[in-house]
N, C-alpha and C positions, 0 to 999 in steps of 0.2 A: 440766461434764458429770461425773457420778459414774461411775467405772469400778468395776464389781463384780469382786471377786476371790473365788475359791473357797477355802474353808478346807480343811485336809488331809482331813477326813472327806468333804466334798463332792467333792473330787478323787477319792477312792477310789470313791464311789458312781457318779460320772459315768463313769469309765473302766471300772468293773466292768459297768455297764449297757451301755456301747458295745462291750464285748468280744464280744457276741453279734451275729451277722450279721443276724438277723431284727430285732433292736431297732435296729440302725443303719439298716436299710431302712425301718422305721416312722418313724424321725426324718426320714429323707430325704423320704419321702412327705408327711409333714405339713408339712415346710418348704415343699414345693411348693404344697400345698393342704391345709387342714384336712380331716379325715375322721372319720366316725363309727367307733366300734369295729367295728360291723357291716360297714361298707364295707372296713375294713382286713382283717377276718377273711376276706373273700372273696378276698383276694389271696394267701393262704397255704394250703398243704396241711396244715393243722393245725386243731384244734378252736377254736371261738369262745373257749372258756375258756382255751386256751393263749395265744391272742392277747391276751386280757384280762390274763393274768399278765404278758406282755411289756410291755404298756402300763403296768401297775401298777409294774413295776420302773423304767421310764422316768420315771414320775410321781414316785416316791420319790427319784430322782436329780435331779429338777427339770428334766428335759430336755423334758418335755411337761406340759401341763395338760389336764384334762378339764372340759368344761362341758356341763351338761344342756341340751339343746334339744329340748323336747317329750319324746318317748319315747326319744330317743337320747342317748348320751354322745359329744360331739364332741371330738376330740383336736386340740390346738393345740401348736405348738412353743413352748418357753420360750426365746426368742431371747437373753435376758440370760445365761442359764446357758451356752448354746451359744457365745456370744461370749466368755465368760470362759474356757471350755475352750480355745477357739481361741487366745486370748491366751497361755494357759499353754503350749500347744504351740509358739507363735511364740517364746517365751522359751527353750524347750529347743532349738529350731532355731538361735537366735542363739548359744547356748553351743557347740553342735556346729560351727557354721560358724566360730566363733572358733578352736576347736581345730584344725580343718582348715587354716585360714589360717596358724596358728602352725607346724603341721607342714610346710606347703608352704614357709614361710620358712626353717625349719631345713634342709629338703632342698635348697633353693636355695642356702643358705649353704655347705653341704657340697660341692655340685657346683662352685661358684665357687672354693672353696679347694683343690680336688683337682687339682693340676697335675702329678701324677706319671705 
């Protein structure tokens, strides 16, 4: 199995795209079920053009893809990119958990040695 990793520019695009609540919500919605841009636009109190711009940002970050189906553009999640981003976050979590464990060990050592 080939595990895709994000290059630094992709990481910047992915997390810049996900920094916006509307775009995170769009990704969540299309992960549950693909949706047309028109259907997505009905879910938000903003113009169709504004939703299209959010989808375009997500598409440039490779978090979603659009596919023409008849007269509509249907938005699909790009699961490979989402998984690659999740793996990156998992690695950061491992680093922080390791630091917390080492700090806990240091504090435990200090308490055991403190007999005064």
